[in-house]
C-alpha positions as CSV (number, residue, x, y, z in Angstrom):
1,L,-1.3,-15.1,-8.2
2,E,0.2,-11.8,-9.2
3,P,1.3,-11.5,-12.8
4,R,5.1,-11.7,-13.2
5,E,6.7,-8.6,-14.7
6,E,8.6,-9.0,-17.9
7,P,12.3,-8.3,-17.5
8,N,13.6,-5.1,-18.9
9,T,15.5,-6.8,-21.6
10,L,14.9,-7.6,-25.3
11,R,14.6,-11.2,-26.2
12,R,16.6,-12.3,-29.2
13,G,14.4,-12.7,-32.2
14,S,11.7,-10.3,-30.9
15,H,10.4,-7.4,-33.0
16,H,11.9,-4.8,-30.7
17,Y,15.2,-6.6,-30.6
18,M,15.4,-6.5,-34.4
19,N,14.6,-2.8,-34.6
20,K,17.3,-2.1,-32.0
21,A,19.8,-4.1,-34.0
22,M,19.0,-2.3,-37.2
23,D,19.4,1.0,-35.5
24,N,22.9,0.0,-34.2
25,A,23.9,-1.1,-37.6
26,Y,22.8,2.2,-39.1
27,K,24.7,4.1,-36.5
28,S,27.8,2.1,-37.2
29,D,27.6,2.8,-40.9
30,L,27.6,6.5,-40.1
31,S,30.4,6.3,-37.5
32,D,32.9,7.6,-40.0
33,E,30.8,10.8,-40.4
34,E,30.9,11.6,-36.6
35,D,34.3,13.2,-36.9
36,F,32.7,15.9,-39.1
37,E,30.0,16.9,-36.6
38,D,32.0,19.9,-35.3
39,E,32.5,21.1,-38.8
40,E,28.8,20.9,-39.7
41,D,27.8,24.0,-37.7
42,D,27.5,27.0,-40.0
43,L,29.1,30.3,-39.0
44,E,27.1,33.6,-38.9
45,T,28.4,35.9,-41.6
46,E,28.6,39.6,-40.7
47,G,31.5,40.8,-42.8
48,L,34.2,39.5,-45.2
49,L,36.1,37.6,-42.4
50,L,35.1,36.4,-39.0
51,D,37.5,35.0,-36.3
52,T,36.2,31.8,-34.8
53,E,36.3,31.5,-31.0
54,G,39.7,33.2,-30.7
55,E,41.4,30.3,-32.4
56,G,42.6,32.2,-35.4
57,G,40.3,30.4,-37.8
58,V,38.5,32.3,-40.4
59,A,35.2,32.0,-42.2
60,V,34.5,33.6,-45.5
61,N,31.4,35.7,-46.1
62,N,28.7,33.9,-48.0
63,S,30.6,30.6,-47.5
64,A,28.0,29.2,-45.1
65,S,24.7,30.3,-43.7
66,K,22.2,29.1,-41.0
67,E,19.6,27.0,-42.7
68,G,17.9,25.5,-39.7
69,G,18.9,21.9,-40.3
70,E,21.8,19.6,-40.5
71,R,24.0,20.0,-43.6
72,S,25.0,17.0,-45.6
73,V,28.5,15.7,-44.9
74,Y,29.0,15.7,-48.6
75,D,29.3,19.5,-48.5
76,F,32.3,19.2,-46.2
77,R,33.9,16.5,-48.2
78,M,33.4,18.5,-51.4
79,S,35.4,21.3,-49.8
80,Q,38.3,18.8,-49.3
81,S,38.4,18.0,-53.0
82,S,41.5,17.8,-55.1
83,S,42.1,21.2,-56.7
84,F,41.7,25.0,-56.5
85,L,38.8,24.7,-58.9
86,F,36.6,23.5,-56.0
87,D,35.9,24.9,-52.6
88,Y,38.7,24.9,-50.1
89,D,38.1,24.1,-46.4
90,Q,36.9,27.6,-45.4
91,V,36.3,26.9,-41.7
92,S,39.7,25.5,-40.9
93,Q,41.6,28.0,-43.0
94,T,43.8,30.6,-41.3
95,K,43.6,34.3,-42.1
96,E,46.8,34.0,-44.2
97,G,45.3,31.1,-46.2
98,V,42.1,33.0,-46.9
99,Y,43.9,36.2,-47.9
100,T,46.2,34.2,-50.1
101,N,43.2,32.7,-52.0
102,L,41.6,36.1,-52.2
103,A,44.9,37.7,-53.5
104,I,45.1,35.0,-56.2
105,C,41.6,35.7,-57.3
106,A,42.2,39.5,-57.4
107,V,45.4,39.1,-59.4
108,M,44.0,36.7,-61.9
109,L,40.7,38.6,-62.4
110,N,42.7,41.9,-63.0
111,L,45.2,40.2,-65.3
112,T,42.7,38.4,-67.5
113,F,40.1,41.2,-67.7
114,V,42.5,44.0,-68.2
115,I,43.9,42.2,-71.2
116,W,40.3,41.3,-72.2
117,G,39.2,45.0,-72.0
118,L,42.2,46.3,-73.9
119,L,41.6,43.8,-76.7
120,Q,37.9,44.6,-76.7
121,E,38.7,48.3,-77.2
122,R,41.2,47.5,-79.9
123,M,38.7,45.3,-81.9
124,L,35.7,47.6,-81.6
125,T,37.4,51.0,-82.0
126,R,40.3,50.4,-84.4
127,K,40.4,49.4,-88.1
128,Y,41.7,46.2,-89.6
129,P,44.3,46.7,-91.1
130,R,45.4,49.7,-89.0
131,H,44.4,53.2,-90.3
132,T,43.4,52.0,-93.8
133,G,41.1,49.1,-93.2
134,E,37.5,48.6,-91.9
135,Y,35.9,48.4,-88.5
136,F,34.7,45.1,-87.0
137,T,31.1,45.9,-86.3
138,Y,29.8,42.5,-85.3
139,S,30.1,42.9,-81.5
140,Y,27.7,40.1,-80.7
141,A,30.2,37.7,-82.4
142,L,32.5,38.5,-79.4
143,V,29.7,37.3,-77.0
144,F,29.3,34.1,-78.9
145,T,33.0,33.4,-79.1
146,N,33.4,34.0,-75.3
147,R,30.5,31.7,-74.4
148,F,31.5,29.0,-76.8
149,W,35.1,28.6,-75.6
150,T,33.9,28.8,-72.0
151,L,31.5,26.0,-72.8
152,V,34.3,23.9,-74.3
153,M,36.6,24.4,-71.4
154,S,34.0,23.8,-68.7
155,G,33.0,20.7,-70.5
156,L,36.5,19.4,-70.5
157,L,36.8,20.2,-66.8
158,L,33.6,18.3,-66.1
159,M,34.9,15.2,-67.9
160,Y,38.3,15.4,-66.1
161,F,37.2,16.1,-62.5
162,K,33.7,14.4,-62.7
163,P,32.2,16.4,-59.8
164,R,28.9,15.1,-58.4
165,T,25.9,16.6,-60.2
166,S,23.6,18.8,-58.1
167,R,20.3,17.1,-57.3
168,S,18.6,20.1,-55.9
169,T,18.8,22.5,-58.9
170,V,16.2,22.9,-61.5
171,I,17.4,23.4,-65.1
172,Y,15.5,26.7,-65.6
173,E,17.5,28.3,-62.8
174,Y,20.6,28.2,-65.0
175,S,18.9,30.2,-67.7
176,F,18.4,33.3,-65.5
177,P,22.1,34.3,-65.1
178,S,22.8,33.3,-68.7
179,I,20.1,35.5,-70.1
180,S,21.0,38.4,-67.8
181,N,24.6,38.1,-68.7
182,M,23.9,38.2,-72.4
183,L,21.6,41.2,-72.0
184,S,24.3,43.1,-70.0
185,S,26.8,42.4,-72.8
186,W,24.3,43.5,-75.5
187,C,23.5,46.7,-73.6
188,Q,27.2,47.5,-73.2
189,Y,28.0,46.9,-76.9
190,E,24.9,48.7,-78.2
191,A,25.7,51.7,-75.9
192,L,28.9,52.2,-77.8
193,R,26.8,53.4,-80.8
194,Y,25.7,56.4,-78.8
195,V,28.4,57.2,-76.2
196,S,32.2,57.0,-76.0
197,F,34.3,54.2,-74.7
198,P,35.3,56.2,-71.6
199,A,31.7,56.8,-70.8
200,V,31.0,53.1,-70.8
201,T,34.0,52.6,-68.4
202,L,32.7,55.4,-66.2
203,F,29.4,53.5,-65.6
204,K,31.3,50.4,-64.7
205,S,32.9,52.2,-61.8
206,F,29.5,52.6,-60.2
207,K,28.9,48.8,-60.3
208,L,29.4,48.2,-56.5
209,A,26.3,50.1,-55.3
210,P,23.9,48.3,-57.7
211,V,25.4,44.9,-56.7
212,M,24.7,45.6,-53.1
213,L,21.1,46.8,-53.8
214,M,20.5,43.7,-55.9
215,G,21.8,41.5,-53.1
216,K,19.3,43.0,-50.7
217,L,16.5,42.6,-53.3
218,L,17.3,38.9,-53.9
219,G,17.7,38.3,-50.2
220,N,21.3,37.3,-50.3
221,Q,22.5,39.7,-47.7
222,S,21.7,43.1,-46.2
223,Y,24.3,45.8,-45.8
224,P,24.6,48.7,-43.4
225,Q,24.0,52.2,-44.6
226,Y,27.7,52.9,-44.2
227,D,28.6,50.4,-46.8
228,Y,26.3,52.0,-49.4
229,I,28.0,55.4,-48.7
230,V,31.4,53.9,-49.2
231,A,30.3,52.3,-52.5
232,I,29.0,55.6,-53.8
233,F,32.2,57.5,-52.8
234,I,34.3,54.8,-54.6
235,G,32.3,55.4,-57.8
236,I,32.6,59.2,-57.4
237,G,36.3,58.9,-56.8
238,I,36.8,56.9,-60.0
239,A,34.6,59.3,-62.0
240,M,36.8,62.2,-60.8
241,F,39.9,60.3,-61.8
242,M,38.4,59.6,-65.3
243,T,37.3,63.2,-65.9
244,S,40.7,64.5,-65.0
245,T,42.6,62.1,-67.4
246,D,40.4,62.0,-70.4
247,E,37.8,64.2,-72.1
248,L,34.6,62.4,-71.1
249,T,31.7,63.2,-73.4
250,F,28.4,61.5,-74.1
251,D,28.1,63.3,-77.5
252,F,30.4,61.0,-79.5
253,D,30.2,57.3,-80.2
254,V,33.0,54.8,-80.0
255,Y,34.2,55.7,-83.5
256,G,34.4,59.4,-82.7
257,E,31.4,60.4,-84.7
258,H,28.9,62.9,-83.3
259,T,25.6,61.4,-82.1
260,S,22.3,63.1,-81.1
261,A,20.9,60.2,-79.2
262,K,23.2,60.2,-76.2
263,W,20.4,59.6,-73.7
264,T,19.7,56.3,-75.5
265,G,23.2,55.3,-74.7
266,V,22.8,56.4,-71.0
267,M,19.6,54.3,-70.7
268,L,21.4,51.3,-72.2
269,L,24.2,51.7,-69.6
270,L,21.7,51.8,-66.8
271,F,20.2,48.5,-68.0
272,F,23.8,47.2,-68.2
273,L,24.3,47.9,-64.5
274,F,21.0,46.3,-63.7
275,F,21.5,43.0,-65.6
276,D,25.2,42.8,-64.6
277,S,24.5,43.1,-60.9
278,F,21.6,40.6,-61.2
279,T,23.9,38.0,-62.8
280,S,26.5,37.9,-60.0
281,Q,24.0,38.1,-57.2
282,W,21.8,35.3,-58.7
283,Q,24.9,33.1,-59.0
284,S,25.7,33.8,-55.4
285,R,22.1,33.0,-54.5
286,M,22.3,29.6,-56.3
287,F,25.5,28.7,-54.5
288,K,23.9,29.4,-51.1
289,T,20.6,27.7,-51.9
290,H,22.2,24.6,-53.5
291,R,25.0,23.5,-51.3
292,D,25.9,20.6,-53.6
293,L,26.3,22.8,-56.7
294,S,29.9,23.0,-58.0
295,M,31.2,26.0,-59.8
296,I,32.1,24.0,-62.9
297,E,28.6,22.7,-63.2
298,L,27.2,26.2,-63.0
299,M,29.7,27.5,-65.4
300,F,28.9,24.7,-68.0
301,A,25.2,25.1,-67.7
302,T,25.1,28.9,-68.0
303,S,27.6,28.8,-70.9
304,A,25.5,26.2,-72.7
305,F,22.4,28.5,-72.5
306,S,24.4,31.5,-73.6
307,T,26.1,29.7,-76.5
308,V,22.8,28.5,-77.9
309,L,21.0,31.9,-77.5
310,S,23.9,34.0,-78.9
311,L,24.2,31.6,-81.9
312,I,20.4,31.9,-82.6
313,T,20.8,35.7,-82.3
314,L,23.6,35.8,-84.8
315,V,21.8,33.6,-87.3
316,H,18.6,35.5,-86.9
317,D,20.3,38.9,-87.6
318,G,22.3,37.4,-90.5
319,K,25.6,38.4,-89.0
320,L,27.2,34.9,-88.4
321,W,28.7,34.5,-91.8
322,P,29.8,38.2,-92.3
323,A,31.6,38.1,-88.9
324,F,33.3,34.8,-89.8
325,D,34.3,36.2,-93.2
326,F,35.8,39.3,-91.6
327,V,37.9,37.2,-89.2
328,M,39.1,35.0,-92.0
329,R,40.2,38.0,-94.1
330,H,42.2,39.6,-91.4
331,S,45.0,37.6,-89.7
332,E,45.6,40.2,-87.0
333,I,42.1,39.9,-85.6
334,Q,42.4,36.2,-85.5
335,V,45.2,36.5,-82.9
336,H,43.1,39.1,-81.0
337,F,40.1,36.7,-81.0
338,F,42.2,33.8,-79.6
339,I,43.7,35.8,-76.8
340,F,40.4,37.5,-76.1
341,S,38.6,34.1,-75.8
342,V,41.4,32.6,-73.6
343,C,41.3,35.6,-71.2
344,S,37.5,35.5,-71.0
345,T,37.5,31.7,-70.3
346,I,40.1,31.8,-67.6
347,G,38.5,34.9,-66.1
348,Q,35.1,33.1,-66.0
349,L,36.7,30.4,-63.8
350,F,37.9,32.9,-61.3
351,I,34.5,34.8,-61.4
352,F,32.6,31.7,-60.3
353,Y,35.3,30.8,-57.7
354,T,35.3,34.3,-56.3
355,I,31.5,34.6,-56.2
356,K,31.0,31.2,-54.6
357,N,33.7,31.6,-51.9
358,F,33.8,35.4,-51.2
359,G,30.5,36.7,-52.5
360,A,29.3,39.1,-55.2
361,V,30.2,42.3,-53.4
362,V,33.9,41.3,-53.0
363,F,33.9,40.4,-56.7
364,A,32.4,43.8,-57.6
365,I,35.2,45.5,-55.5
366,I,37.9,43.6,-57.4
367,M,36.4,44.5,-60.7
368,T,36.1,48.1,-59.8
369,T,39.9,48.2,-59.2
370,R,40.3,46.6,-62.6
371,V,38.6,49.7,-64.1
372,L,41.4,52.0,-62.8
373,I,44.1,49.8,-64.3
374,S,42.2,49.5,-67.6
375,I,41.9,53.3,-67.8
376,A,45.5,53.9,-67.2
377,L,46.7,51.4,-69.8
378,S,44.1,52.6,-72.3
379,V,45.4,56.1,-72.0
380,I,49.0,54.9,-72.7
381,L,48.2,52.4,-75.5
382,Y,45.4,54.2,-77.4
383,D,46.7,57.8,-77.0
384,H,43.8,59.3,-75.1
385,R,44.5,62.9,-74.2
386,V,45.5,63.5,-70.6
């Protein structure tokens, strides 16, 4: 007798039947995610905007990158969330939609940081009361105030929106942009002891090229040689504009007093460019590496680190109480402090949004245009010679 072949079917109750049933149940649970399959493919990023298959769709540079595996559906749903504070749906956006979001970022960044810069110059270079008073010399108190109010606002946003916490980030990663941001602020303020305020603004105009170099160093993105040439010429153009509108000198500090240590100020400004470019590119790198990281979470974590570190610095230097006493004795600077902190906090929101959705280089370009506006208004408001 020849052995009878088993039919090519699965008997109910058998081991293979149960495995098949469990697989079908698992697939049915994920059936609502199949509609997003077409949206899961990341687009290659070559420039700021890329047309998608001739359909008029647009992808934003640094918004998505090939990572070799399937991306979580949560990333797509996160982009569909409730407000401008989170990622918008970058793949299905039209060119007009992307340009609208970019224009909003550019306007708000220029508005908040132009006011912020003018108030900074007022508080650090003018007396309280005007002409007859004393200078506010506690520049690091400005850093602490900015970081503290950013921490408060980002904490309130976390409580209100309750975004999902990133599970892939490690806590020490937040400390890197926090420390570099504090060091860049410290270098900028300390440089004012050795060089003039226009000289500090001049160095900021060369910010684009260091940001691009830092992006290549950290592996965020490589840029063609043409882009580096354009960045250098942008800086040279702004430098020519400055030297033709104000007497640029490195021999006087921010108070107009002669100084013999001008190269110390130049060195501090070079460190400022290094730390400042590292901050934005590291944040961009974190957004790329951790797809589940929200901008509010990154903003809260970095502000928490910065607040604690700047507070420790003020206490260690013995300047916390003198700075507080100065503010309490002069009502005018209280108003300046409030507006200064509000502009910084709102500006921080748009910094993180711009870096996450458009990249660090686009952010650097926007902030370079802000330098031109700040210089023009500074000449008008503070009587710089033209």
